[in-house]
DSSP file (Angstrom, degrees, kcal/mol; ACC not computed):
  #  RESIDUE AA STRUCTURE BP1 BP2  ACC     N-H-->O    O-->H-N    N-H-->O    O-->H-N    TCO  KAPPA ALPHA  PHI   PSI    X-CA   Y-CA   Z-CA
    1    1 A M              0   0    0      0, 0.0     6,-0.2     0, 0.0     2,-0.1   0.000 360.0 360.0 360.0 132.8   -9.1  -13.2  -25.2
    2    2 A T    >   -     0   0    0      4,-3.4     3,-1.6     1,-0.1    37,-0.2  -0.396 360.0-105.6 -87.7 169.4  -10.4  -12.7  -21.6
    3    3 A A  T 3  S+     0   0    0      1,-0.3    36,-0.2    35,-0.2    -1,-0.1   0.740 122.0  59.7 -65.1 -22.8  -13.7  -14.0  -20.2
    4    4 A A  T 3  S-     0   0    0     34,-1.9    -1,-0.3     2,-0.1    35,-0.1   0.488 121.7-108.2 -83.7  -3.0  -14.8  -10.3  -20.3
    5    5 A G  S <  S+     0   0    0     -3,-1.6     2,-0.2     1,-0.3    -2,-0.1   0.593  80.3 119.8  89.1  11.2  -14.3  -10.3  -24.1
    6    6 A T        -     0   0    0     32,-0.3    -4,-3.4     1,-0.1    -1,-0.3  -0.641  68.5 -97.7-103.4 164.7  -11.2   -8.1  -24.1
    7    7 A G        -     0   0    0     -6,-0.2     2,-0.1    -2,-0.2    -1,-0.1  -0.509  42.8-102.3 -77.7 148.9   -7.7   -8.8  -25.3
    8    8 A V        +     0   0    0     -2,-0.2     2,-0.3    -6,-0.0    -1,-0.1  -0.471  59.0 143.0 -70.1 143.4   -5.1   -9.9  -22.9
    9    9 A R    >   -     0   0    0     -2,-0.1     3,-1.4    -3,-0.0    44,-0.2  -0.970  54.8 -57.9-167.5 170.9   -2.6   -7.1  -21.9
   10   10 A E  T 3  S+     0   0    0     -2,-0.3     3,-0.1     1,-0.2    44,-0.1  -0.358 117.9  34.0 -60.5 138.9   -0.6   -5.7  -19.1
   11   11 A G  T 3  S+     0   0    0     42,-0.4    25,-2.8     1,-0.3     2,-0.4   0.431  88.1 120.6  94.9   0.0   -2.8   -4.7  -16.2
   12   12 A V  E <   -a   36   0A   0     -3,-1.4    41,-2.3    23,-0.2    -1,-0.3  -0.820  36.9-179.5 -99.0 135.6   -5.3   -7.5  -16.6
   13   13 A I  E     -aB  37  52A   0     23,-2.2    25,-2.2    -2,-0.4    26,-1.1  -0.926  21.3-133.3-128.1 158.9   -5.9  -10.0  -13.8
   14   14 A A  E     +aB  39  51A   0     37,-2.5    37,-1.9    -2,-0.3     2,-0.3  -0.907  32.2 158.1-108.5 138.9   -8.2  -13.0  -13.3
   15   15 A N        -     0   0    0     24,-2.1    35,-0.1    -2,-0.4    32,-0.1  -0.963  34.2-149.7-157.7 144.5  -10.2  -13.5  -10.2
   16   16 A N  S    S+     0   0    0     33,-0.5    31,-0.1    30,-0.3    32,-0.1   0.543  92.4  47.9 -94.9  -8.2  -13.4  -15.5   -9.4
   17   17 A L  S    S+     0   0    0     30,-0.5    -1,-0.1    32,-0.2    31,-0.1   0.869  96.1  68.2 -99.0 -46.8  -14.8  -13.3   -6.6
   18   18 A L  S    S-     0   0    0     29,-0.2    -3,-0.2     1,-0.1     3,-0.1  -0.476  85.2-109.3 -81.3 145.7  -14.7   -9.7   -7.9
   19   19 A P    >   -     0   0    0      0, 0.0     3,-1.8     0, 0.0    18,-0.2  -0.309  44.4 -85.8 -68.4 154.6  -16.9   -8.5  -10.8
   20   20 A F  T 3  S+     0   0    0      1,-0.2    18,-0.2    18,-0.1     3,-0.1  -0.312 116.3  32.8 -55.4 142.1  -15.4   -7.7  -14.2
   21   21 A G  T 3  S+     0   0    0     16,-3.1    -1,-0.2     1,-0.3     2,-0.2   0.299  80.8 143.0  91.6  -9.4  -14.2   -4.1  -14.3
   22   22 A T    <   -     0   0    0     -3,-1.8    15,-2.4    15,-0.3     2,-0.4  -0.457  43.5-141.2 -66.4 132.5  -13.1   -4.0  -10.7
   23   23 A K  E     +CD  36  74A   0     51,-2.9    50,-3.0    13,-0.2    51,-1.4  -0.825  28.7 168.8 -98.4 133.6   -9.9   -2.0  -10.2
   24   24 A V  E     -CD  35  72A   0     11,-2.5    11,-3.1    -2,-0.4     2,-0.3  -0.911  23.3-144.8-138.0 162.8   -7.4   -3.3   -7.7
   25   25 A R  E     -CD  34  71A   0     46,-2.2    46,-2.8    -2,-0.3     9,-0.1  -0.946   7.7-156.5-126.0 153.5   -3.9   -2.7   -6.5
   26   26 A L    >>> +     0   0    0      7,-0.6     4,-3.2    -2,-0.3     3,-1.6  -0.701  23.5 176.7-120.9  73.5   -1.3   -5.2   -5.2
   27   27 A P  H 3>5S+     0   0    0      0, 0.0     4,-1.2     0, 0.0    -1,-0.1   0.765  70.7  57.4 -60.8 -32.7    0.8   -2.6   -3.3
   28   28 A E  H 345S+     0   0    0     41,-0.3    42,-0.1     2,-0.1    -2,-0.0   0.772 123.9  23.7 -68.5 -23.7    3.3   -5.0   -1.7
   29   29 A I  H <45S+     0   0    0     -3,-1.6    -1,-0.1     2,-0.2    39,-0.0   0.803 139.3  19.9-106.9 -43.6    4.4   -6.2   -5.2
   30   30 A Y  H ><5S-     0   0    0     -4,-3.2     3,-1.7     1,-0.3     2,-0.2   0.302  83.2-148.0-117.7   7.1    3.5   -3.4   -7.7
   31   31 A G  T 3<<S-     0   0    0     -4,-1.2    -1,-0.3    -5,-0.5    -5,-0.2  -0.431  76.0  -8.7  65.0-124.8    3.1   -0.3   -5.6
   32   32 A D  T 3  S+     0   0    0     -2,-0.2    -1,-0.2    -7,-0.1     2,-0.1   0.365  95.4 130.1 -91.2   4.1    0.5    2.1   -7.1
   33   33 A K    <   -     0   0    0     -3,-1.7    -7,-0.6    -7,-0.1     2,-0.4  -0.365  51.5-138.9 -62.5 135.5    0.0    0.2  -10.3
   34   34 A I  E     - C   0  25A   0     -9,-0.1     2,-0.3    -2,-0.1    -9,-0.2  -0.828  17.0-167.2-101.7 133.8   -3.7   -0.4  -11.0
   35   35 A F  E     - C   0  24A   0    -11,-3.1   -11,-2.5    -2,-0.4     2,-0.4  -0.829   9.6-144.1-114.1 155.7   -5.0   -3.7  -12.3
   36   36 A V  E     -aC  12  23A   0    -25,-2.8   -23,-2.2    -2,-0.3     2,-0.6  -0.981  17.4-125.1-123.6 132.4   -8.5   -4.5  -13.8
   37   37 A V  E     +a   13   0A   0    -15,-2.4   -16,-3.1    -2,-0.4   -15,-0.3  -0.653  50.5 142.9 -75.4 115.6  -10.4   -7.8  -13.3
   38   38 A E  E     +     0   0A   0    -25,-2.2   -34,-1.9    -2,-0.6   -32,-0.3   0.255  55.0  49.4-136.1   8.8  -11.2   -9.0  -16.8
   39   39 A D  E     -a   14   0A   0    -26,-1.1   -24,-2.1   -36,-0.2     2,-0.3  -0.942  64.4-133.5-146.4 166.3  -10.8  -12.8  -16.6
   40   40 A R        -     0   0    0     -2,-0.3     2,-0.2   -26,-0.3   -24,-0.1  -0.789  15.8-138.9-118.1 162.1  -11.8  -15.8  -14.5
   41   41 A M        -     0   0    0     -2,-0.3     2,-0.1     5,-0.2   -26,-0.1  -0.678  42.1 -72.5-113.2 169.7   -9.7  -18.7  -13.2
   42   42 A N    >   -     0   0    0     -2,-0.2     3,-1.8     1,-0.1     4,-0.3  -0.409  46.1-123.7 -60.1 138.4  -10.5  -22.4  -12.9
   43   43 A S  G >  S+     0   0    0      1,-0.3     3,-1.4     2,-0.2    -1,-0.1   0.717 103.4  74.1 -62.5 -21.5  -13.1  -22.9  -10.2
   44   44 A R  G 3  S+     0   0    0      1,-0.3    -1,-0.3     2,-0.0    -2,-0.1   0.731  89.0  60.1 -66.4 -19.9  -10.8  -25.4   -8.3
   45   45 A V  G <  S-     0   0    0     -3,-1.8     3,-0.3     1,-0.2    -1,-0.3   0.600 100.6-146.7 -83.9  -9.7   -8.6  -22.5   -7.1
   46   46 A G    <   -     0   0    0     -3,-1.4   -30,-0.3    -4,-0.3    -1,-0.2  -0.382  31.0 -58.4  82.6-158.3  -11.5  -20.8   -5.3
   47   47 A Y  S    S+     0   0    0      1,-0.2   -30,-0.5   -31,-0.1   -29,-0.2   0.647 114.7  69.1-101.9 -19.2  -12.2  -17.1   -4.8
   48   48 A Y  S    S+     0   0    0     -3,-0.3     2,-0.3   -32,-0.1    -1,-0.2  -0.065  82.2  83.9-103.8  34.9   -9.2  -15.8   -3.0
   49   49 A H        -     0   0    0     -3,-0.2   -33,-0.5     2,-0.0     2,-0.4  -0.933  55.3-158.5-127.1 153.7   -6.5  -16.0   -5.7
   50   50 A V        -     0   0    0     -2,-0.3     2,-0.5   -35,-0.1   -35,-0.2  -0.965   7.0-150.3-128.0 152.2   -5.6  -13.8   -8.6
   51   51 A D  E     -B   14   0A   0    -37,-1.9   -37,-2.5    -2,-0.4     2,-0.5  -0.989  14.2-151.1-121.0 120.7   -3.7  -14.5  -11.8
   52   52 A I  E     -B   13   0A   0     -2,-0.5     2,-0.3   -39,-0.2   -39,-0.2  -0.790  18.6-122.4 -95.2 129.7   -1.7  -11.7  -13.2
   53   53 A W        -     0   0    0    -41,-2.3   -42,-0.4    -2,-0.5   -41,-0.1  -0.560  32.3-175.5 -71.3 130.2   -1.2  -11.6  -17.0
   54   54 A L        -     0   0    0     -2,-0.3     6,-0.1   -44,-0.1     5,-0.0  -0.950  31.9-121.0-124.9 148.5    2.5  -11.6  -17.9
   55   55 A P  S    S+     0   0    0      0, 0.0     2,-0.3     0, 0.0     3,-0.1   0.674  87.3  22.1 -68.9 -18.2    3.8  -11.3  -21.5
   56   56 A S  S  > S-     0   0    0      1,-0.1     4,-1.9     0, 0.0     5,-0.1  -0.974  71.5-117.3-146.7 161.2    5.7  -14.6  -21.6
   57   57 A Y  H  > S+     0   0    0     -2,-0.3     4,-2.4     1,-0.2     5,-0.2   0.900 117.0  53.8 -60.3 -42.6    5.9  -18.0  -20.0
   58   58 A R  H  > S+     0   0    0      1,-0.2     4,-2.6     2,-0.2    -1,-0.2   0.902 106.2  51.9 -61.7 -42.1    9.5  -17.1  -18.8
   59   59 A D  H  > S+     0   0    0      1,-0.2     4,-2.3     2,-0.2    -1,-0.2   0.905 109.9  50.2 -59.8 -41.0    8.2  -14.0  -17.1
   60   60 A A  H  X S+     0   0    0     -4,-1.9     4,-2.5     2,-0.2    -2,-0.2   0.908 110.6  48.7 -65.4 -41.9    5.6  -16.0  -15.3
   61   61 A L  H  < S+     0   0    0     -4,-2.4    -2,-0.2     1,-0.2    -1,-0.2   0.921 112.5  48.3 -62.7 -43.3    8.2  -18.6  -14.2
   62   62 A N  H  < S+     0   0    0     -4,-2.6    -2,-0.2     1,-0.2    -1,-0.2   0.871 112.5  48.8 -65.3 -36.8   10.5  -15.8  -12.9
   63   63 A F  H  < S+     0   0    0     -4,-2.3    -2,-0.2    -5,-0.2    -1,-0.2   0.915  90.0 173.3 -68.8 -43.5    7.6  -14.1  -11.1
   64   64 A G     <  -     0   0    0     -4,-2.5     2,-0.4    -5,-0.2    -1,-0.1  -0.335  42.7 -38.6  73.1-152.3    6.5  -17.3   -9.5
   65   65 A S        -     0   0    0     -4,-0.1     2,-0.3    -2,-0.1    -4,-0.0  -0.934  61.8-178.5-114.8 135.2    3.8  -17.5   -6.9
   66   66 A K        -     0   0    0     -2,-0.4     2,-0.5     2,-0.0   -37,-0.0  -0.956  23.2-136.9-135.2 151.5    3.4  -14.9   -4.2
   67   67 A R        +     0   0    0     -2,-0.3     2,-0.3     2,-0.0    -2,-0.0  -0.931  44.5 132.3-106.0 131.0    1.2  -14.2   -1.2
   68   68 A T        -     0   0    0     -2,-0.5     2,-0.3   -39,-0.0   -42,-0.0  -0.912  50.7 -97.1-157.8-179.4    0.0  -10.6   -0.8
   69   69 A Y        -     0   0    0     -2,-0.3     2,-0.5     2,-0.0   -41,-0.3  -0.806  28.1-133.8-109.9 158.9   -3.1   -8.6   -0.1
   70   70 A I        -     0   0    0     -2,-0.3     2,-0.7   -44,-0.1   -44,-0.2  -0.924   6.1-150.6-112.9 132.2   -5.4   -6.9   -2.7
   71   71 A E  E     -D   25   0A   0    -46,-2.8   -46,-2.2    -2,-0.5     2,-0.5  -0.908  14.9-147.2-101.6 112.5   -6.6   -3.4   -2.3
   72   72 A V  E     +D   24   0A   0     -2,-0.7   -48,-0.2   -48,-0.2     3,-0.1  -0.698  19.9 177.3 -82.8 122.5  -10.0   -3.1   -4.0
   73   73 A L  E     -     0   0A   0    -50,-3.0     2,-0.3    -2,-0.5   -49,-0.2   0.888  57.8 -34.1 -92.5 -47.6  -10.4    0.5   -5.4
   74   74 A E  E      D   23   0A   0    -51,-1.4   -51,-2.9     1,-0.1    -1,-0.4  -0.975 360.0 360.0-167.3 160.8  -13.7    0.3   -7.2
   75   75 A N              0   0    0     -2,-0.3   -53,-0.1   -53,-0.3    -1,-0.1   0.300 360.0 360.0-143.5 360.0  -16.0   -1.9   -9.2
């Protein structure tokens, strides 16, 4: 369950700056795929990080940590 009250699924990200429902892209990593902010992160990570939901722990380990920019589409 996300902080917005929805179920976790592909296309959901967590971010502490953008409002719930904001649509974003991560073009350097995912091209034109659209993500929706529906969750929050621990406050210690600040505002300028996103957490992408992945279906398994192994997928998350394989993905790792990446630096990229976020394109905000709408909120």
